[in-house]
N, CA, C and O atoms as a Tinker XYZ file with bonds, in Angstrom:
   228  protein
     1  N      0.857000   -1.168000    0.000000    73     2
     2  CA     0.000000    0.000000    0.000000    64     1     3
     3  C      0.900000    1.226000    0.000000    63     2     4     5
     4  O      1.792000    1.352000    0.839000    81     3
     5  N      0.665000    2.113000   -0.929000    73     3     6
     6  CA     1.501000    3.308000   -1.014000    64     5     7
     7  C      1.017000    4.382000   -0.039000    63     6     8     9
     8  O     -0.051000    4.253000    0.560000    81     7
     9  N      1.799000    5.424000    0.110000    73     7    10
    10  CA     1.500000    6.487000    1.077000    64     9    11
    11  C      0.179000    7.179000    0.765000    63    10    12    13
    12  O     -0.561000    7.530000    1.685000    81    11
    13  N     -0.129000    7.380000   -0.501000    73    11    14
    14  CA    -1.381000    8.054000   -0.872000    64    13    15
    15  C     -2.591000    7.225000   -0.455000    63    14    16    17
    16  O     -3.587000    7.778000    0.011000    81    15
    17  N     -2.516000    5.909000   -0.618000    73    15    18
    18  CA    -3.623000    5.035000   -0.221000    64    17    19
    19  C     -3.822000    5.051000    1.283000    63    18    20    21
    20  O     -4.955000    5.087000    1.763000    81    19
    21  N     -2.710000    5.025000    2.037000    73    19    22
    22  CA    -2.820000    5.077000    3.497000    64    21    23
    23  C     -3.439000    6.390000    3.941000    63    22    24    25
    24  O     -4.237000    6.416000    4.878000    81    23
    25  N     -3.081000    7.481000    3.276000    73    23    26
    26  CA    -3.621000    8.785000    3.620000    64    25    27
    27  C     -5.120000    8.826000    3.356000    63    26    28    29
    28  O     -5.881000    9.323000    4.186000    81    27
    29  N     -5.552000    8.308000    2.206000    73    27    30
    30  CA    -6.977000    8.281000    1.886000    64    29    31
    31  C     -7.746000    7.429000    2.886000    63    30    32    33
    32  O     -8.841000    7.807000    3.302000    81    31
    33  N     -7.195000    6.291000    3.276000    73    31    34
    34  CA    -7.834000    5.420000    4.249000    64    33    35
    35  C     -7.946000    6.126000    5.595000    63    34    36    37
    36  O     -8.977000    6.033000    6.261000    81    35
    37  N     -6.901000    6.825000    5.993000    73    35    38
    38  CA    -6.932000    7.576000    7.246000    64    37    39
    39  C     -7.982000    8.667000    7.232000    63    38    40    41
    40  O     -8.670000    8.885000    8.230000    81    39
    41  N     -8.110000    9.359000    6.102000    73    39    42
    42  CA    -9.129000   10.405000    5.976000    64    41    43
    43  C    -10.525000    9.816000    6.088000    63    42    44    45
    44  O    -11.393000   10.401000    6.736000    81    43
    45  N    -10.753000    8.667000    5.465000    73    43    46
    46  CA   -12.059000    8.017000    5.522000    64    45    47
    47  C    -12.420000    7.644000    6.953000    63    46    48    49
    48  O    -13.537000    7.902000    7.403000    81    47
    49  N    -11.487000    7.045000    7.658000    73    47    50
    50  CA   -11.750000    6.634000    9.038000    64    49    51
    51  C    -12.025000    7.844000    9.921000    63    50    52    53
    52  O    -12.958000    7.827000   10.724000    81    51
    53  N    -11.212000    8.904000    9.777000    73    51    54
    54  CA   -11.429000   10.117000   10.569000    64    53    55
    55  C    -12.782000   10.745000   10.265000    63    54    56    57
    56  O    -13.478000   11.182000   11.182000    81    55
    57  N    -13.164000   10.798000    8.993000    73    55    58
    58  CA   -14.435000   11.433000    8.641000    64    57    59
    59  C    -15.612000   10.647000    9.203000    63    58    60    61
    60  O    -16.604000   11.241000    9.626000    81    59
    61  N    -15.518000    9.320000    9.213000    73    59    62
    62  CA   -16.588000    8.516000    9.804000    64    61    63
    63  C    -16.694000    8.761000   11.300000    63    62    64    65
    64  O    -17.797000    8.886000   11.833000    81    63
    65  N    -15.558000    8.831000   11.979000    73    63    66
    66  CA   -15.571000    9.071000   13.421000    64    65    67
    67  C    -16.114000   10.459000   13.741000    63    66    68    69
    68  O    -16.908000   10.616000   14.669000    81    67
    69  N    -15.690000   11.474000   12.975000    73    67    70
    70  CA   -16.108000   12.845000   13.237000    64    69    71
    71  C    -17.587000   13.051000   12.945000    63    70    72    73
    72  O    -18.252000   13.814000   13.644000    81    71
    73  N    -18.107000   12.385000   11.929000    73    71    74
    74  CA   -19.503000   12.588000   11.562000    64    73    75
    75  C    -20.455000   11.821000   12.468000    63    74    76    77
    76  O    -21.655000   12.095000   12.483000    81    75
    77  N    -19.931000   10.869000   13.216000    73    75    78
    78  CA   -20.784000   10.056000   14.074000    64    77    79
    79  C    -21.438000    8.910000   13.334000    63    78    80    81
    80  O    -22.169000    8.123000   13.936000    81    79
    81  N    -21.190000    8.801000   12.039000    73    79    82
    82  CA   -21.819000    7.747000   11.251000    64    81    83
    83  C    -21.350000    6.371000   11.692000    63    82    84    85
    84  O    -22.128000    5.417000   11.653000    81    83
    85  N    -20.113000    6.249000   12.105000    73    83    86
    86  CA   -19.605000    4.946000   12.539000    64    85    87
    87  C    -20.348000    4.483000   13.789000    63    86    88    89
    88  O    -20.722000    3.315000   13.896000    81    87
    89  N    -20.562000    5.397000   14.733000    73    87    90
    90  CA   -21.261000    5.037000   15.963000    64    89    91
    91  C    -22.727000    4.738000   15.710000    63    90    92    93
    92  O    -23.250000    3.759000   16.242000    81    91
    93  N    -23.407000    5.557000   14.908000    73    91    94
    94  CA   -24.831000    5.341000   14.673000    64    93    95
    95  C    -25.066000    4.051000   13.911000    63    94    96    97
    96  O    -26.054000    3.358000   14.155000    81    95
    97  N    -24.168000    3.719000   12.985000    73    95    98
    98  CA   -24.302000    2.468000   12.238000    64    97    99
    99  C    -24.137000    1.284000   13.184000    63    98   100   101
   100  O    -24.880000    0.308000   13.086000    81    99
   101  N    -23.170000    1.359000   14.101000    73    99   102
   102  CA   -22.941000    0.291000   15.065000    64   101   103
   103  C    -24.159000    0.125000   15.973000    63   102   104   105
   104  O    -24.569000   -1.001000   16.257000    81   103
   105  N    -24.736000    1.225000   16.427000    73   103   106
   106  CA   -25.917000    1.166000   17.280000    64   105   107
   107  C    -27.096000    0.551000   16.540000    63   106   108   109
   108  O    -27.865000   -0.214000   17.123000    81   107
   109  N    -27.244000    0.878000   15.263000    73   107   110
   110  CA   -28.328000    0.305000   14.464000    64   109   111
   111  C    -28.155000   -1.201000   14.325000    63   110   112   113
   112  O    -29.129000   -1.948000   14.415000    81   111
   113  N    -26.933000   -1.646000   14.108000    73   111   114
   114  CA   -26.686000   -3.089000   14.004000    64   113   115
   115  C    -27.050000   -3.803000   15.298000    63   114   116   117
   116  O    -27.653000   -4.876000   15.263000    81   115
   117  N    -26.695000   -3.229000   16.427000    73   115   118
   118  CA   -27.017000   -3.854000   17.711000    64   117   119
   119  C    -28.521000   -3.860000   17.954000    63   118   120   121
   120  O    -29.057000   -4.816000   18.515000    81   119
   121  N    -29.204000   -2.798000   17.533000    73   119   122
   122  CA   -30.645000   -2.714000   17.719000    64   121   123
   123  C    -31.360000   -3.822000   16.955000    63   122   124   125
   124  O    -32.395000   -4.314000   17.404000    81   123
   125  N    -30.830000   -4.209000   15.831000    73   123   126
   126  CA   -31.438000   -5.269000   15.032000    64   125   127
   127  C    -30.908000   -6.647000   15.403000    63   126   128   129
   128  O    -31.241000   -7.628000   14.738000    81   127
   129  N    -30.095000   -6.742000   16.445000    73   127   130
   130  CA   -29.632000   -8.023000   16.940000    64   129   131
   131  C    -28.510000   -8.660000   16.143000    63   130   132   133
   132  O    -28.263000   -9.858000   16.278000    81   131
   133  N    -27.845000   -7.906000   15.338000    73   131   134
   134  CA   -26.732000   -8.470000   14.576000    64   133   135
   135  C    -25.543000   -8.672000   15.505000    63   134   136   137
   136  O    -25.211000   -7.796000   16.303000    81   135
   137  N    -24.911000   -9.823000   15.397000    73   135   138
   138  CA   -23.813000  -10.148000   16.296000    64   137   139
   139  C    -22.450000   -9.906000   15.676000    63   138   140   141
   140  O    -21.428000  -10.198000   16.296000    81   139
   141  N    -22.421000   -9.382000   14.473000    73   139   142
   142  CA   -21.137000   -9.150000   13.830000    64   141   143
   143  C    -21.063000   -7.729000   13.309000    63   142   144   145
   144  O    -22.069000   -7.027000   13.213000    81   143
   145  N    -19.860000   -7.325000   12.976000    73   143   146
   146  CA   -19.642000   -5.996000   12.425000    64   145   147
   147  C    -18.552000   -6.107000   11.378000    63   146   148   149
   148  O    -17.951000   -7.171000   11.222000    81   147
   149  N    -18.288000   -5.039000   10.664000    73   147   150
   150  CA   -17.247000   -5.043000    9.643000    64   149   151
   151  C    -16.028000   -4.300000   10.155000    63   150   152   153
   152  O    -16.136000   -3.348000   10.927000    81   151
   153  N    -14.865000   -4.754000    9.709000    73   151   154
   154  CA   -13.610000   -4.121000   10.108000    64   153   155
   155  C    -12.613000   -4.224000    8.966000    63   154   156   157
   156  O    -12.651000   -5.166000    8.174000    81   155
   157  N    -11.728000   -3.252000    8.891000    73   155   158
   158  CA   -10.635000   -3.332000    7.924000    64   157   159
   159  C     -9.591000   -4.282000    8.498000    63   158   160   161
   160  O     -9.071000   -4.059000    9.591000    81   159
   161  N     -9.287000   -5.339000    7.754000    73   159   162
   162  CA    -8.397000   -6.396000    8.235000    64   161   163
   163  C     -7.194000   -6.512000    7.313000    63   162   164   165
   164  O     -7.333000   -6.572000    6.091000    81   163
   165  N     -6.015000   -6.543000    7.915000    73   163   166
   166  CA    -4.773000   -6.670000    7.155000    64   165   167
   167  C     -4.522000   -8.145000    6.883000    63   166   168   169
   168  O     -4.410000   -8.943000    7.813000    81   167
   169  N     -4.432000   -8.510000    5.586000    73   167   170
   170  CA    -4.200000   -9.897000    5.180000    64   169   171
   171  C     -2.811000  -10.093000    4.595000    63   170   172   173
   172  O     -2.490000  -11.190000    4.137000    81   171
   173  N     -1.992000   -9.075000    4.598000    73   171   174
   174  CA    -0.647000   -9.175000    4.054000    64   173   175
   175  C     -0.286000   -7.915000    3.297000    63   174   176   177
   176  O     -1.063000   -6.962000    3.234000    81   175
   177  N      0.881000   -7.926000    2.737000    73   175   178
   178  CA     1.383000   -6.762000    2.019000    64   177   179
   179  C      0.421000   -6.366000    0.897000    63   178   180   181
   180  O      0.065000   -7.185000    0.050000    81   179
   181  N      0.008000   -5.100000    0.907000    73   179   182
   182  CA    -0.899000   -4.525000   -0.092000    64   181   183
   183  C     -2.228000   -5.266000   -0.178000    63   182   184   185
   184  O     -2.837000   -5.307000   -1.247000    81   183
   185  N     -2.691000   -5.854000    0.927000    73   183   186
   186  CA    -3.949000   -6.596000    0.933000    64   185   187
   187  C     -4.725000   -6.277000    2.206000    63   186   188   189
   188  O     -4.586000   -6.963000    3.219000    81   187
   189  N     -5.543000   -5.230000    2.141000    73   187   190
   190  CA    -6.406000   -4.851000    3.251000    64   189   191
   191  C     -7.834000   -5.009000    2.767000    63   190   192   193
   192  O     -8.213000   -4.460000    1.733000    81   191
   193  N     -8.632000   -5.771000    3.528000    73   191   194
   194  CA   -10.011000   -6.036000    3.124000    64   193   195
   195  C    -10.973000   -5.662000    4.243000    63   194   196   197
   196  O    -10.614000   -5.633000    5.420000    81   195
   197  N    -12.192000   -5.379000    3.842000    73   195   198
   198  CA   -13.262000   -5.128000    4.805000    64   197   199
   199  C    -13.962000   -6.464000    5.048000    63   198   200   201
   200  O    -14.692000   -6.949000    4.184000    81   199
   201  N    -13.741000   -7.062000    6.225000    73   199   202
   202  CA   -14.295000   -8.369000    6.562000    64   201   203
   203  C    -15.357000   -8.231000    7.639000    63   202   204   205
   204  O    -15.371000   -7.256000    8.390000    81   203
   205  N    -16.240000   -9.208000    7.708000    73   203   206
   206  CA   -17.216000   -9.259000    8.780000    64   205   207
   207  C    -16.563000   -9.969000    9.963000    63   206   208   209
   208  O    -16.041000  -11.075000    9.818000    81   207
   209  N    -16.595000   -9.333000   11.126000    73   207   210
   210  CA   -15.954000   -9.876000   12.326000    64   209   211
   211  C    -16.949000   -9.862000   13.476000    63   210   212   213
   212  O    -17.964000   -9.168000   13.412000    81   211
   213  N    -16.666000  -10.623000   14.525000    73   211   214
   214  CA   -17.547000  -10.618000   15.689000    64   213   215
   215  C    -17.370000   -9.319000   16.459000    63   214   216   217
   216  O    -16.294000   -8.721000   16.434000    81   215
   217  N    -18.401000   -8.887000   17.129000    73   215   218
   218  CA   -18.378000   -7.656000   17.910000    64   217   219
   219  C    -17.547000   -7.888000   19.170000    63   218   220   221
   220  O    -17.846000   -8.810000   19.928000    81   219
   221  N    -16.510000   -7.078000   19.419000    73   219   222
   222  CA   -15.627000   -7.313000   20.567000    64   221   223
   223  C    -16.255000   -7.026000   21.922000    63   222   224   225
   224  O    -15.777000   -7.545000   22.931000    81   223
   225  N    -17.304000   -6.223000   21.981000    73   223   226
   226  CA   -17.977000   -5.805000   23.218000    64   225   227
   227  C    -17.056000   -5.896000   24.375000    63   226   228
   228  O    -17.446000   -5.584000   25.501000    81   227
C-alpha cells in the first residue's frame, strides 16, 4: 500500500468518526440483533479487506 492510499484510508476513518456515522451504524446493528460488524483487516502486504468480524464488546 503506497502512502497516498494510506492517507486516503486515514481520511475516511477520521471522517466517519467525526460525523458520528460509525457510531450510529454500530448502534443500528445492535438494535437489530446483529452479532457481527465489519472491520478493515490486514491480510498481508498490499492486501487490506473489509471483513465481517464478531463484535468485541
